[in-house]
C-alpha angles and dihedrals in degrees: 000000000000118000111231108226107220112208106214102148122102156201133129110320119250126195126240108192120176132201118306098003110143091000123149095201120144111279113237122205105233092219090062090059093056113095121231093255091050090052091053093049090049091050090048090047092050091048088052092048091048090051090048089048088052091051091048090053090053093045090049089057091050093046103031094142096039103081094159093053089049095052091051095049111121094212089091099270111155089009134084135209130053122314094221090058094246097139131211087190109141127155137207132201112228126184141213134194128191098162117152128222134190108231095178098066138024091265094100112175112028104157115034109197121167146125149154137250134207111230138160122257120235099271092048090047091061091051097042108026093158094053089044092053092048095052092045090051090049090050093048094049092052095047090050090050092050096045090048089052091049091051089047099049107025095099088054091045093053094049090048092051093049092048089051091049094051085053092054096254135117116220138129145176117279141187123172139152133209118204116198128187104232092176140003126178140113092283102046144004112200125188126190115201119196111192119196128187152163121193100160127291136088102323143344121276138214138186141176132244122185131197123186121185140191098229094208095055104022090228122136118253113232122211089239085063089060107031125064102195125030094191092052088046094053090048090055091044092050093049093048094043091055092044095044096042108029095163095055119106105211128208091248096306099210093048091045094051091046089062093064122097119213093206094053119104099187132026106246145106123311126212090281091053093247120137112257113198120212122206112244103223142153126205099229123191090253102032148321119300118204120202122203110190120212110286091024102104099346142024124290093251092066092056123209132332124217123189128183124201109196115219089229091053098060107014090162090059096067129072093215139006112269098167120126111228100185133051120314142167121221122186123227141211126222087254128081111313120189126198135172111246119176089348094305130105111242130184106234133173151098133271128205110222141175102040117207129210090245090066095259132121119228102194135046119197122193114197138190110186106313096339126088146183116216129205116195130196095022099132108198138151103221141344139221114207130188135172123226130198119202131216089258093054098257120142127217130175120213125198124188108199117202110224140174121307091019089293117154130208114208110206128185127194124190105226098184100096131056092280134026116269121199113229112208120227122245121256093355089290118170136198144192139169117296111249121233127216127184106167094175092064099028093241121145134169144094131302117251112217114218103174122059086207092057108029116171104217138155123226121209109239131185101196115130087334139359116274143139105249115203134225150141119269142187128200122251122215092281093049094256117143116252118193113242104221132006104284146049116215119237110225130221128003110316099165118175122193117214122228093186139038119268129202110210145136125269113224137186132239090278093050095253115146109251099171128013131217095001114177109233106199123227118267091047119135115231115199109199107238112167146342142192088229091241115063110325120093120176118197132188116233124212093266093053098257117137114233119200118217126184112211121201114234097226127076127280086048118220125202117224085348092279110082137027118248090238091053092048104046132045093220138008129193114221125157122241 
């Protein structure tokens, strides 16, 4: 059984907010961001899968009583995804919030409870139904645990908040979780969950949970599926813990590690009512990371300990090769993150610094080992970092900082030298996560990119309105995003009504001119369709034709160098 970890330690609560939570960004339909060729590939893949499913059904009838044979069948029976390894595996971040507010006094927030989940979008659900079901079950279980905890402690939380308010302080109970995708490919999906909380006491608390899945079966991967020899593993862990954290006084390290069970998925009680400890680990692209929460193997004052064993360091330790040879993206927390660069484990990450009374941070520090790069006067609420490895073995760290008015700052650090170096974006471009919208199933969130050669991003545009236009990007040799294709898709329903005639060209889906100098009468509705992000905006008219407009960069903006946007349209939708 799963041991419920009761957070009874305290201190002033602090917020951990991750990208997109509470945002009012334009919602982008994921299908709009898929290119025509991608749609054809998805359709073909779905047809192949349907064919496989039909074959499976026939096979099941023929071998109804032979379950083992069916499980071993290589035609895809019992497994999801594509046989040729071409994956439709995409992910989304979704969010939940069950925070409590006191509307009858000036207390306001008295129990902060929120988190995020990693799920599959609709297209990936069809290709990987077992993985989709496992991730949904994980999300549902965590939300239920959080909501049950809020119901149990909300009266105590309100009393605490009122007491603090009477003493001139602002503090509240909190419980929030951050799920980050450490790895996602056709061999393993690895999720790290960091749970933070304060339910009264001396200080806040936090702990780690980890979930590793076989994407084809949806089954969790046990450490015993990965590691050959627990005794050798513990010897390596002990050596690394002592070397990496020399000042920590452990609870008898050898004895503590001997109490862990490689086959256990959760820490809990066995049949003999003895505590069984499960290793918290993620199968990263370059190695296995082990997470020891406060109180796990040392006192709370020493914090957590994180150890990485590279696949290349100890190849004989692993039952099979889990290393990712090609490019990958791995998401990070704001705690210690360890990656293998040039065959060496490096501590890499970002730190929020200089907290302001308005809830914002002024400074961001990126580090690699003992070296760091510092950005002052950034002023942001939260951040979402990830590391990307390119096909030519270069490493870049990306940080999306969440600022005022839903503005995002996209920051890139080159991690290939002795210290991080910030690479400036071209032409003041800015990017954020692509929003996901599935109204039929009530699922909303942000797309999670997993391939640096096919990143799903949104770029803020201010052409005939403010919106985040969506596209697929690849990294150049400096880690800067380059758009794949000619256009960004404008999400949602930005419909502008004209109050004047406009002479403009009509183009086709490829952007080729079909009709020149067509007069579009006033009163027409223009649904913004796509843009090059610089000056071209295409809109769909009520009859389905695509009209091309060239917008001048300087204010007041002119359309086709003939009429100002304010004189052409009844209403525009600019931010700020």
